[in-house]
N, C-alpha and C positions, 0 to 999 in steps of 0.2 A: 193571817191573810196577807199575802205579799202584794204591795201596791203595783198598779199598772205603771209601766215605764214607757216613755216615748223616746224617739231617736235623737241623739245629740251628735251633730256632725263634728268631725275633727277640724280644728282650726288649721287653715292652709298655711303653708310655710312662709308665704309672702304677706301674712297678716300679723298684726299685734293688737293687743287689747286697747280700748280707748277709755279706760278708767282714768278719771281726772284729766282728760284730754285738754290741752291748752294749745291755742293757735296764735299767731302774731296779732297784736291789737288792730282793730279796724276802727280807727278814729271817726271816719265817715262810713257809716254802715248803709250799704245800698241793698234795698229789699225789693223783691218781686213777689206778687201774690198770685196764687193759682186758685181760682174759685172765689168769686166776689159777689155771691148771692147774699142772703140776709146775714149769715154769720161772718162771711168773708168781708162784706162791706163794713160791718162794725169794727173788724180788726184793722182795716185800712184807715178808718177814721181815728182809731186809737193811736196808730203809729204816726199819724200826722202831728201828734202832740209830743213825740219823743225827741229830745235834742240829739243832734248829730246823726240824723237819719235822712236818707233820700229814698223816696219811693220811685223806683226806676220803671216798673211795669206792672200792669194788672192783666190778668188773663181769666177768661170765662168761656164756657161753651156757647153762651149767648152773647153775640157781639154788642147788642144794645146795652146789656148789663155792664159789660166792661167799659164801654164808652161813657156811660153815666157816672160810674165810680171815678173814672179818670177826670171827668169834669169837676166832680165834687172835690177832689184833691186840689185842683187848680183854683177853685173858689176859696179855698182856705189859704191861698197865697203861696202854695208850693209849686215847684216845677211840675208840669203836667206829665203824668206817666205815659209811657208807650202802651198801646192796646194790642193784645193778642186775643184771638177768638177762635173757637172750634174745639172739638173733643180732644184733639191731639196737639193743640197749639202750645201746650206746656213744653213739648220737646224742643221747639225753637226758642222759647223763652229761656230755658235752662242753659242755652248756649251763649247767652249774653255775657260778654267778658266782664262787664262792670258790676254784675250782681254778686253779692256776698252771701245772701240768705234767701232761700225760697220758702215762702210761708204758704202752707197748703190747707185750704178750707173747702175741699170738694166733698163728694159723698164718700161713705166709708169704703166702698169697694175699690175706689181709685187711689186711696191714700198711699198704700205701700208702693205701687208701681211708679207713682210720681216722685215719691221720696227717694227711691232707688235711682231713678234717672237723674235727679238733681245731684246726688252725691257722685254719681259716675261722671258728672260734668264739673266736679270739684267745687260744689256748692254746699254750704251748710244748709240744713233743712230743719224746719219746725213744722210739725204736722198735727192736725186736729185729731181729737179722740173719736173712736179708737184708731190708732195708727195702723194696726194690722188685725186681721180677722182669723188668721191661721198660724200655726207653728211654722209652716213652710215660709210664709211671708216674713214672720219674725226673724227667722234665721237668715233670710236674704238681706233684711235690713241690717242685722248685726254684721254679717260678713262684708257687706258693702261699706259700712261705716269703718270697720277695721281695716279693710283693704285701702280705702281712700283717705283714712285719717281725717274724716270730716265729722262735724257735730250733727247728731240726729236726735232731736228732742221732741217729745210728744207734748202738746199744748194742754196739759192737765191743770186747769185753773183752780180747782178746789184746794190745792195745797197752798194757794195764796189768799184764801179767805181769811179775814182778820182774826176770827176766833181760832181757826186751825193754826195760823202762824203764831199767835200768842201762846197757845197750848204747847206747840212744839218747842218754843223758847223756854217755857216753864219746865218741860220735861228735860231739856238739855241742862238746866240748872239744878236738876234733881228734886224738884218740888213734889213729884209723884213717886219718888223712890225708884225702884226697879219696875219698869213697865212689864206687865205680864199678859195683858189682853187688850186688843183694840178692835173696835167695831166701825163699820161704815155701811152705807147703803145708798140706793137710788130709788126712792119712791116718788114717782113723778108721772102721773097720768098724762099721756100725750094728747088725748082728746082729738081735736080737729087739726092737729099739727102733724099727723102721720103723713109720711111720703110713701109712694108705692114701693120704692126700693127698700126702705126700712121695714115696711110691713112684710114684703116678700121674704126678707132675710129672717125675720122673727118666725114666720110661718114654717120655714124650712129647718130652723136650728133650735135645739133645746139648749139649756144652760144659761149662764149669765152672759148675755150677748152685749152688755154695756157696763163692764166692771170697773172702768178706770176711775170714775168719780168716787166709787166706794173704796177701792183698794189703795189709791194714791196716797191720801193723807196717812193711812195706817202704815204703809211701807216707809214713808218718810220718817214717821215717829220711831219706828223700830230699826231704822238705818239698814234696810235690806241691801244685801250683797256687799256691805262694807263691814259691819260688825255682827251680822247675822244673815241667815238666808232662809227663804221659804223652802220647806221640806216636802210636804205633801198636802193634798186637799181632798175633801169629800164634798159632794154636792147633792142636793135634793130639790125637786120642784113639785109644785102642785100640778094637777091637770089644768088644761086650758078651758076654764069655765067661761071666760069672757072672750078669749082670743078669737075663737071662730066667729063670734058675733061682730067684733070690731073689724075683722078681716073682710067680712061680707059687706059691711058698711063702707069701708075705705076703697076696696077693690071692685065693688059692684059685681061680685060673682059669688056663687055658692062656695062654701068651704066645709069639707067633711073632716079635715085633718089640720091640726095646728100644733107644731112641735114644741113651741116655747110655752112653758107653764106660766100661769098668771103671777106666781110668786116663786122665786128661786133663792135658796140659801146655801152658802158655801162656807165651810170652815177650813181654815188653814193652820197647820202646825209648823213652827219654825225649828231650825236645828238646835236652837237654845231652849226649846221647850215652851215657847210662848205661842199664843193662839190669836187668830184673826177671824172675825165673823163678818161676812158681807152679804147683803141682800139686794134683790132686784125686783121691782114691780112697777110696770108702766101701764098696767091694765085697770086695776080696781080703783074706785074713787077713794081718795085719801089726800091729806095735805102733803105738800112737798116736804121731803125729809131725807137728809143724807145720813141719818142715824149715827152720827159721829160720837163715839164714846171712847174714853181712855181709862184703863184701870191699872193702877200701880200699887206697889206695896205700901205707899205712903199717901195715896190720894186718888182722886177720881175727877173726871171732867166729862161733860156732855153738852152738846149744843141744842138739840131739839127735844121737845117743842120750845123750851126756853133754856138759856144757859144755866148749867149747874156745875159747881165746883165744890169738892170736899177735900180737905187736907187733914193730915194728922196734926196733932198739936206741935210736934217737932217741926214739920214743914211750914205750918202757919206762922210759927215764931220767927222763922227765917225771913218772912216778908212783913213782919210787924203786926200780925193778926193774932189776937188773943182769943182762944176758944177754950171752952170748959171741958169738952170731951171730943173723942175722935169722930164719932159717927154723927156729925152735924153738918148740914149744908151751909156754905157761906151765904150771907145775905146778898140781896141784889146789889146793894151799894158796895159791899166788899168785893164782889165779883167784878163790878165795873172798875173799881180802883185797881184790882189785880190785872185785869185785861189791859188797862191803860199803861200800867207799869211795864208790861211785857209786849206791848204793841211793836210792830216792825218799825225799823228806823227810816220811815218816810217823813218828809216834811209836811206840815199841815196843808200847804197849798197843793202838794202832790196828791194827798189823800182826797182833798176836795175835787180836784180835777178827775181823779180816778172814778169817783162816784158819779160825776157828771157824764163821763164817757161810757160807763159800764153799768147796765141795769142790774147786774149781779152783785152790786155793792163795791165794785172796784177791783175785784180779784183778777179779772182778765187784763186790766191795764197794769196791775202790779206784775203779773206774769210777763207781759211784753216788756215792761220797763227793765226787769231783772235780766231777761234774755238779751236785750240790747246792751245793757251795762256790761254783762260778762263778755260779750263779743267785742265790744269797744275797748275793754280793758285787757283782753287776752286771758280771761279767767276760765276755769272749768265751769260748765253750765250747772244750774241747780239740779237738773234731771238729765240723765244720759240715755244712750240707746238701751242699756241694760234695764233701767227703770221702765222704759217703754216696753221692753220684752216681757218682763215679769208681770206687769199690770195687764197687758193685752193677752197674755197666755191664758189667763183665767177663763176666757171665753171658750176656747177649744178644750181645755183640761176639765172644766166643769161639765161640759157636754159629754166628754168621755166617761166621767164618773157616773153621771145620770144614766147613760146608755148601758152601763154595767152594774145597775142596781145599787148606785151610790158607793161603789168600791173606792178605796183610796187611790189617788193618782199622784205619782211623783212629779214635782215641779223641777224642771231642768235647771242646772246651774248655767245660766246664759253667759256668764263670764268665763266659763270653761276653766275654772280653777284660778283665775286671776283675782277674783274677789275673795269674800270670806270663805274659809275652809276650816272646819273644826277638826 
């Protein structure tokens, strides 16, 4: 069975790839925020605690929301940011000459247009998940980043979770041997937090509509588009057993059709013969779970429901752990010691601050801190526009697979030959 292929546009003559892009250091990083509702407000408060940062402006469709966030910044002893308001106010904001970074926290549908406009105005951009909902938008983001040579990073915070970061470090040191399979997922019943625009999108689209939390850590571990590349995927979903009921409750209108299945599963094969499994379920009642698992030739790690790590005797010996046989889980105390040994290099006071500012255990603050550090030091960002493209593409590609009876679908080389090629 020949996989379904999608169109890959030719790179224009005036463009070059942005792999490992570096720009001149920005010792004073001037940031403007677009969308400062609940999630955007949290981001602004986090950035108030990052050294070498000035929050120049805040923008929201609701004027009172933007004004309130601006006041909160001033209450923290920072210069009061300028206020922009209205659905298209980001256009004027992106023209501010003093701004180096546009940080986008609006609804999904507006992410890509705002990010494109920011880069067209020679601004680096960081955009919330998912940064793009279609391959058309993804290619526009890539082409704009390459043409303008600006950073375009998706704000995928799960790769900065303390467990995921420690496991990635262990993998880099070879403790799991050759990684062969990684899993991720997003089981998170939304309950009374549904918004009409998100519900409408789920009602109209099959597939994994929110894949980035699932796929991000997996791709980081397998070093996608650098030493390997996603090759093709197949997807399958259940019927919408609960979707129509929840739609009627949220939208207060009858619903006879709901495209998105209650549970979606997508399997990906890489060019090097490795596999990734990701799952999505925001409908059925179940505990929050990102289903993070790592399987290697010399070890195994999983985070949910409780952390588990298993190492071969050879790998265990490397870290001073004596085990009698290979197929034994490490004890809770051994796991705690191991995670501490491979914890990210943040100072204790930074870790404490991160946990105070971020209800997700600090990972969003670590993400922001790393983004600011890389821009201030003129370093490549931890995640580039090709990561954004690969992770977001799962939404449309999984839909395409499901609509064709779970046929395999090729995953484009978004680097167009500049990254890993076997």
